[in-house]
N, C-alpha and C positions, 0 to 999 in steps of 0.2 A: 808714842804712837798707840800703845795699848789704852791709855787714858782717853784719847780721842775716839777710838773705836767703841769704848764702853759708853761714851757720852753721845754717840751718834743717834741712838733711838730717841733720846730726849730732844736733841737738836731737830730731828725730823718732826717730832710732835710740835715743837715750837714753830717750825716752818709751816706746818699745816694750820696751826692756830692763826698765824700771821695772815695766811691766805684767806682763812674764813673771815677774819676781821675785815679784810679789804673787799672780799666778794659780797659781804653783807652791807658794807658802808657805801661802796661806789654807786650801785644803782639808786640808793636813796639820795646821794649827792647829785646824780644826774637829774633825777626828778625835781628836787628842790631847786637846782640850778636853772632848769628850764623855766620853772615858775617865776623865779627871781628875774630872769632875763626878760620874760614877757611883762612882768610888772615894771621893770625899768623902761621898757618901750611904750608903756601906757601913757596916754595924754593926761591921765588923772594924777595929780600930785599926791593924793592920799594913797595911791598905790606905788608910785615911783619913788617917793621920799623914803618910806620905811625900807624898801628893797635896797636903795643905794646906801642907806645908813647901815643896814645889816652887813652888806658886802664890804664896806669900808672898815667897819669895826672888826670883822672877822679877819680880813686881810692885814689889818694893821696891828693885830695882837698875836703873840706867839701861841702856837697850838698847845704847848705844855701848860700855859696858864689857863687855856680854855678847858683842857681835860681835867685839871685839878679843880677848877670851879664847878664843873659838872659832877665830878665824883664826890667831892666833899660838901659843896654848897647845895646843889640840887639834890644830892643823895640824902642830905640831912632833912630836907623838906619832905622827900618821899617817905622817909621813916616816920615823920610826924603824922602822915596820912595813911599809915599802915600799908605802905607800898615798899617795904624794905626788900622784897624779893627783886625789885628793879634796881636797887642800889648796889650794883656789883661792877666789877671791872669790864665784863662783857658789854653790859648796857652802856656804861660811860664811854668805853673805848669806841664802840660802833657809832654812838651818837656824836661824839666829838669829831671823829674822822668825817662823818657824813656832813655835819654842819660846816666844818672848816672847808671841805672841798666843794661844797655847794656854792660858796662864794666865788671860787675860782672857775667852776664850770659855768656859772652864770656869765662870766666875762668871756669864756670860750664861745658859748652860744651867741652872745651879743655880737662878738666880732665876726663869727662865722656867718650869721644871718645878714649882718651888715655889709659883708664883703661881696655879696651877690649884686651884680649890676642892677641898679634901679630900673633900667630899661626893660629887664625881664618882666618886672611887675606890670609895667605899662603895656607891654606886648600882650600879657595875659588878659588885661582889662579890655584891650582892643578886640580880643577874641570872644568876649562876652563872659569871661570868668568872674566870679565874685572874689573878694579879697581873701576869703578863707580858702577857696579853691586854688587861687594863685599861690598862697603860702604853702599849702600841702603838696601841690603837684609841681610847682615850678621852683620856688625858693628853697624849700627844705632839701629836695634831692640834689641841688647844686651846692648847698652849704655843707652837707654831711661829709663829703670827701675832704673839705677844707678843715673840718673840725676833728677828724679822726687823729691826726698826729698829735695835737695838743691834748686830746682826751687820753690817748695811750700814754703820753708822757706823764700826765697827772696820775694815772693809775700806778705807774712805776714809782712816782714820787710818794704816793700813798703807801706803797709797800715798805718804803724806807721810813716814812714819817710814823708808821705804826709802831716804831720803836719806842715812842713816848708812852705807849700803853704800859711799858714796864715800870713806870713811876707809880702806877696805881695797882701794882701786883698782878698785872695781866700776864698770862703765860704765853707770851709771844717769843719769837726767836731771840730777840735781844735780852729778854729776861733770863732765858736759859743760858745764854752766853755769860751773863753777869754772874749767875750762880756758879758756873764752872770756873770762871776766872778767879773768883774768890776762893773756891775750893782748892784750886791748883795755882796759888798765887806766885809760886816760884817758876812756873812755866805756862804763862798765859797766852803766848803768841799762837800756838796751834788752834786754840779755841776762837781767837779773833779771826784767824784765817778761815776756819770752818764756817763761821757765821757769814763772812764775806762771800764765800763760794756759794752758800745756800741762797743768799739774797740775789746774787748774780744769776743763779739757776732759776729763780723765780722771774726775774726781770727780762732775761734774754728771749724766752719764748713769747712773752707778751708783746715785746717790740716787733718780733718777726710776724706774729699774727696781725698786728696793727698795720704793718707795711703791706701785707698780703691783701687785706680787705680794702685798704686805700687804693691800691692798684686796680683791684677788681671794680670798685665803684667808679673810679675815674674812667676806666675803659668802657663802662656801661653808659656814661653820659654822652 
């Protein structure tokens, strides 16, 4: 028990770093995901094709391979151009999480916007609205409550997937756990349990907040 208490400050710092990684990555993933979703809906193949290719490649390859490619491959290129300050675990971790989840958020946006009854769009046109006005005022407000549950789920998944950052020496919760399980190899279980409790402590409030806003938005419709 004494070992766990002495390790708690490091675990809390790792938990904070995990949260920072995700809070920095998820807004970027949402922005890129929306752009990709709009590109996929475009009638122009030169927009639709690259977006679909990116989404399928990212979703079809493991995130650990992506983060290693960014850290070692792109990092080596950055060093060649005197941008070595960008070749670190923070940059690679945030970038890999953002790019990976952008592909998934694009599908969430596409499904959410596509789930709104097409008759809503036709009704907006009959009232004299333009396609842009219909999208912003009619389609988006109805789609947002449908998209909140999968978006919240994806953020929780990102909290757990951020564990891959430990393979590039990122100081996240999993890397701290690995350090202490190696240090106390004869009694590792308390450190595994502590990491699980902290991950759960991060995930539960986010799920509750997501359900709260979903109910509020549905009630407002």
